[in-house]
C-alpha positions in Angstrom: 16.1 34.2 -1.6 19.6 32.5 -0.5 19.6 28.8 -0.9 20.9 26.8 2.1 24.5 26.3 0.3 25.3 30.0 -0.7 28.8 30.8 -0.4 29.9 27.6 -1.4 31.8 26.9 -4.3 32.2 23.8 -6.3 34.6 22.7 -9.2 33.1 20.3 -11.1 34.9 17.9 -13.5 32.9 15.0 -13.9 30.2 14.0 -17.7 27.8 12.1 -18.0 25.2 11.8 -16.0 26.5 10.8 -12.4 28.4 13.6 -11.4 26.6 16.2 -13.8 23.7 14.5 -11.1 25.1 15.5 -8.0 26.7 18.9 -8.4 23.5 19.6 -10.3 22.0 19.1 -6.4 24.6 21.5 -4.9 23.6 23.6 -7.5 20.2 24.0 -7.1 20.2 24.1 -2.7 22.4 27.2 -4.0 26.4 26.4 -4.3 28.1 28.1 -7.5 29.1 25.4 -9.6 31.8 25.9 -11.7 31.7 23.3 -14.4 35.0 22.2 -16.2 34.5 21.1 -19.8 36.9 19.7 -22.5 37.6 21.7 -25.7 35.3 21.1 -28.7 32.9 18.5 -27.2 32.1 19.4 -23.9 30.3 17.1 -21.2 29.0 14.3 -23.0 25.2 14.1 -21.9 25.2 17.4 -24.0 24.8 14.7 -27.4 23.1 12.0 -25.3 19.7 12.3 -27.3 17.0 13.0 -28.5 18.6 16.9 -28.9 16.5 20.0 -27.3 17.5 23.1 -29.0 20.4 21.6 -30.0 21.6 19.7 -26.6 21.2 16.5 -25.5 17.9 16.0 -23.2 20.3 14.3 -20.4 22.1 17.4 -20.4 19.1 19.5 -20.4 17.7 17.5 -16.7 21.0 17.8 -15.1 22.9 20.7 -15.5 20.8 23.9 -14.4 22.0 26.0 -12.5 25.9 25.7 -13.4 28.6 27.9 -15.3 30.1 26.4 -17.9 34.5 26.7 -18.6 35.8 24.5 -21.0 39.9 24.0 -20.6 42.0 21.3 -21.9 42.6 19.4 -19.2 45.9 18.2 -20.3 47.7 21.3 -20.7 50.1 22.9 -18.3 47.9 26.6 -18.5 44.8 24.7 -18.6 46.0 22.7 -15.0 47.1 25.7 -13.7 43.5 27.7 -13.9 42.4 24.6 -12.2 44.7 24.7 -9.3 43.8 28.8 -9.2 40.2 27.6 -8.4 40.8 24.6 -6.2 43.0 27.4 -3.8 39.7 28.9 -2.2 37.0 26.3 -3.9 35.5 24.2 -0.9 34.3 21.0 -2.9 36.1 19.5 -6.0 34.1 16.3 -7.9 35.5 14.0 -10.2 33.8 11.0 -11.7 36.4 9.2 -13.9 37.7 6.1 -14.0 40.2 5.3 -10.7 43.4 6.3 -11.3 42.7 9.0 -14.3 42.6 12.1 -11.6 46.0 11.3 -10.3 47.2 11.1 -13.7 45.9 14.5 -15.0 47.3 15.8 -12.1 43.9 16.6 -10.2 44.2 13.3 -7.3 43.4 14.3 -3.8 46.7 14.5 -2.5 47.9 17.1 -5.3 45.0 19.3 -4.4 44.7 18.4 -0.7 48.2 20.2 -0.5 46.4 23.3 -2.4 43.8 24.0 0.1 43.9 21.4 2.9 40.0 22.7 3.6 38.8 21.4 0.3 36.3 18.7 -0.1 37.4 16.0 -2.5 34.5 13.9 -3.9 35.0 10.8 -6.3 32.2 9.2 -7.9 33.2 5.5 -10.3 31.4 2.7 -11.5 33.8 0.1 -9.0 35.1 2.6 -5.5 38.6 3.0 -4.8 39.3 -0.3 -4.1 39.0 -4.1 -5.1 40.3 -5.4 -8.7 37.3 -4.0 -10.7 38.2 -0.5 -9.3 39.9 0.2 -12.7 36.8 -1.1 -14.7 34.6 1.7 -17.1 31.2 1.1 -15.9 27.8 2.8 -16.8 24.3 2.4 -15.0 23.5 -0.8 -16.3 26.6 -2.7 -16.3 26.5 -1.9 -12.6 23.0 -3.3 -12.1 24.3 -6.3 -13.9 26.9 -6.7 -11.7 25.1 -5.6 -8.3 22.6 -8.0 -8.8 19.7 -5.7 -9.5 19.1 -6.8 -13.1 18.8 -10.5 -12.0 15.4 -9.8 -9.8 14.3 -6.9 -12.3 11.7 -8.6 -15.2 9.0 -10.8 -15.4 9.1 -14.4 -14.1 8.6 -15.9 -17.1 10.7 -13.3 -19.0 14.3 -12.3 -19.5 16.2 -10.2 -16.9 15.3 -6.2 -17.4 17.5 -3.1 -16.5 15.7 -0.8 -14.3 14.1 2.1 -17.1 15.9 4.9 -15.0 19.4 5.7 -14.2 19.0 4.2 -10.4 22.5 4.1 -9.7 23.5 7.1 -11.7 21.7 9.1 -9.8 21.6 7.1 -6.5 25.1 7.3 -6.2 24.8 10.9 -7.1 22.6 11.5 -3.6 25.3 9.3 -1.9 27.9 11.5 -3.0 25.8 14.9 -1.8 24.7 13.7 1.4 28.7 12.8 1.8 29.6 16.1 0.9 27.1 17.8 3.2 28.3 16.0 6.0 31.8 17.0 5.1 30.8 20.2 5.0 29.7 20.3 8.5 32.4 18.7 9.7 35.0 21.6 8.4 32.8 24.1 10.4 34.0 22.4 13.3 37.6 20.6 12.3 38.5 23.4 9.9 39.5 20.8 7.3 38.4 18.9 4.6 38.4 15.3 3.7 37.8 12.8 1.0 34.7 11.2 -0.6 34.0 8.5 -2.1 31.0 6.3 -3.9 30.5 4.3 -6.6 27.9 2.8 -8.9 28.4 -0.4 -7.8 28.2 -0.1 -4.2 25.1 1.9 -4.7 23.7 -1.4 -6.1 24.6 -3.0 -3.3 22.8 -1.3 -0.9 19.6 -1.1 -3.2 19.6 -4.7 -3.0 19.7 -5.0 0.8 16.7 -6.4 1.3 17.2 -9.4 -1.3 20.9 -9.8 0.1 19.5 -10.0 3.7 16.4 -12.6 2.5 19.1 -15.2 0.9 21.5 -14.9 3.6 18.5 -15.8 6.0 16.8 -18.8 4.0 19.3 -19.8 1.4 16.7 -19.1 -1.1 17.9 -17.3 -4.2 15.5 -14.1 -5.3 13.3 -14.7 -8.4 12.1 -12.2 -10.9 8.9 -10.7 -9.0 7.4 -8.1 -12.3 5.2 -6.2 -10.1 4.7 -8.5 -7.5 6.2 -8.2 -4.1 8.0 -11.1 -2.8 7.0 -11.0 0.5 2.8 -9.3 0.3 -0.2 -10.4 -1.9 -2.0 -9.2 -3.5 0.6 -6.5 -4.6 1.2 -5.9 -8.0 -0.2 -4.6 -11.7 -4.2 -6.0 -12.4 -6.0 -5.6 -15.8 -9.3 -3.9 -15.2 -11.7 -3.4 -18.3 -9.4 -0.5 -19.8 -6.3 0.3 -18.4 -3.8 -1.4 -16.1 -3.7 -0.6 -12.3 -1.3 -1.0 -9.4 -2.3 -2.6 -6.0 -0.3 -3.0 -3.0 -1.6 -4.8 0.3 1.2 -4.9 3.1 -1.3 -6.4 5.8 -4.1 -8.3 6.5 -6.3 -5.3 7.3 -5.8 -4.2 3.9 -6.5 -6.9 2.5 -10.0 -7.2 4.5 -10.5 -3.8 3.0 -10.2 -4.7 -0.7 -12.2 -7.7 0.2 -15.2 -5.3 0.8 -14.7 -3.2 -2.1 -14.5 -5.8 -4.4 -17.5 -7.2 -2.7 -15.4 -10.6 -1.9 -15.8 -10.4 1.4 -15.7 -14.2 2.1 -11.9 -14.2 1.0 -11.4 -12.9 4.0 -12.4 -16.2 6.3 -10.8 -18.1 3.4 -7.9 -20.0 4.9 -5.8 -19.6 1.8 -6.4 -15.8 1.9 -6.9 -15.0 5.3 -3.3 -14.4 6.4 -0.6 -13.1 4.2 1.7 -15.8 4.5 -1.1 -18.2 2.8 -2.0 -15.0 0.3 1.9 -15.2 -1.1 1.5 -18.9 -0.9 -1.6 -19.1 -3.1 -0.5 -16.0 -5.3 -1.3 -17.0 -8.6 -4.9 -18.2 -7.1 -5.5 -14.7 -5.7 -4.4 -12.7 -8.5 -6.4 -14.2 -11.0 -9.3 -13.6 -8.8 -8.9 -10.6 -8.1 -8.4 -9.7 -12.1 -11.6 -11.3 -12.7 -13.3 -9.1 -10.7 -11.4 -5.9 -11.6 -12.0 -6.5 -15.3 -15.9 -5.7 -14.8 -15.5 -2.1 -14.6 -12.8 0.5 -15.9 -9.3 1.3 -14.1 -11.2 5.1 -13.4 -14.0 3.3 -11.4 -12.1 0.8 -9.4 -9.6 3.5 -8.4 -12.2 5.6 -7.4 -13.5 2.8 -4.8 -10.2 1.7 -4.4 -9.2 5.4 -2.8 -12.7 5.7 -1.2 -12.2 2.3 0.8 -8.1 3.6 1.7 -6.6 1.0 -0.6 -3.4 2.0 -1.9 -4.1 1.9 -5.6 -3.4 4.0 -8.6 -3.9 3.7 -12.4 -0.1 2.9 -13.8 -0.1 6.0 -16.1 2.6 6.8 -19.1 4.8 9.8 -19.3 2.5 12.1 -21.4 0.1 12.0 -18.3 2.2 11.8 -15.8 3.2 15.5 -17.1 -0.4 16.8 -17.0 -1.3 14.4 -14.0 -2.8 16.8 -10.8 -0.7 15.8 -8.3 2.5 17.0 -10.6 0.7 20.3 -10.8 -0.1 20.4 -7.4 3.4 19.4 -6.1 5.0 22.0 -8.8 7.4 19.0 -9.4 8.2 20.5 -13.2 9.4 24.2 -13.0 9.3 26.5 -16.4 12.7 27.7 -17.3 13.6 30.5 -20.0 16.3 29.0 -21.8 17.4 30.8 -25.5 16.9 28.3 -27.6 14.2 26.1 -26.0 10.5 27.5 -25.5 8.2 26.0 -22.9 11.7 24.3 -21.0 10.0 22.8 -17.9 12.7 20.8 -15.4 11.7 18.5 -13.0 12.8 20.1 -9.5 14.2 18.4 -7.0 12.1 16.3 -4.5 12.9 18.1 -1.5 11.8 21.5 -0.1 12.8 23.5 2.9 10.6 25.8 4.4 13.4 28.7 5.3 15.9 28.2 2.5 13.8 26.9 -0.8 16.0 25.3 -3.3 15.3 26.9 -7.0 16.3 26.7 -10.2 17.3 30.0 -11.6 19.3 29.5 -14.4 19.3 27.4 -17.7 21.6 24.9 -18.8 24.5 26.7 -19.6 26.3 26.7 -23.7 29.5 25.1 -24.0 32.1 27.7 -22.1 29.4 30.2 -22.0 30.9 31.5 -18.7 34.6 30.9 -19.1 35.4 34.8 -19.5 33.2 35.7 -16.4 35.2 32.8 -14.8 38.2 34.1 -15.9 37.8 37.8 -15.2 36.5 37.4 -11.7 39.7 35.2 -11.1 41.8 38.5 -12.3 42.9 37.2 -15.7 43.5 39.5 -18.1 41.7 40.0 -21.2 44.7 39.9 -23.4 45.2 36.8 -21.7 42.5 35.4 -22.2 42.7 36.1 -25.9 45.8 34.4 -25.6 44.5 31.4 -23.6 41.6 30.6 -26.6 44.1 31.1 -29.5 46.3 28.4 -27.7 43.4 25.8 -27.4 43.9 26.2 -23.8 40.0 27.8 -23.2 37.1 27.7 -25.3 34.6 30.4 -25.1 31.0 30.2 -26.4 30.6 31.6 -30.0 28.3 34.3 -28.5 31.2 35.4 -26.5 33.9 35.6 -29.4 35.0 39.5 -30.5 34.1 39.9 -34.3 
């Protein structure tokens, strides 16, 4: 069944994680993604280990539903291939450092002159303005500079990086949202526009609550571990065997928790009766709760807590997440056919549309897998393709090389 973006063509010259994550979103929605990669190496994420079937798992995660063409972007003939694709393309996405796209000949104004209906998206570390716009940066660097790292970790321990690429994939989401908005606006105006986002700006937005709390109180946020600065009890607790997470955000839920723990005396205790008091007496409350929880197993407590209407969960490790009944029920892991990998399962996008479902229909492409077919579709003659290969302007995957 066609996806909601069927008919939209995206020229993608991104690499690593943020840009390919963005174009994966569009790909799963049905857009055609022409992934332009550099000769010999391709997308840097292809070698971000561990390797599986010869490809990095980062690459496998965010490059399904795409077509790969290898072009030397520094060559004049390579540039002309890209310009030809842009002329009837819908979206162009780049995640170079500031100024690099212009240096290569793929700046917004240059491509706009070729196609004024083009939606052009720039995704960078620091954005297109400011003294740091020229700086390179990865997810962890942006976490450090946007304040996220300063509030992540335990109270008595050092700072910690968020364990997933939260800013790479967060900025990818904002970029995709911006592109969708620009495409819709194009249906009204007939014109494309530039979309900009960055890891740094995404980090600032993610820390919004903490920024406002500091501006309101003058109190600098501290690392809370699994606890929540505004609510208690809210965090990880030891049981007889495993850790569980409990989240209590209001007095009504706390009363329910007290009943499950058979400590209804806490409901009227002035140290715990109201959320503000619980926050002020967090350490005493947490230790008191944990003393009770250590009398039973995690599974036993989760059953009681869920029956009592308490938001809670065992803290699952990755192997358990994969086999979780809820993971299976939501079909979050999709079986994908891959020539070199048995039992490849990829996480689908966590959104579903009833009439135009999102699908994973193609495994991540080999480097240059679609070079020939893309050029043939553009009317490039076989002799010209062979000549471009010999010059090193383009590269094709080995299985498509004539003997």
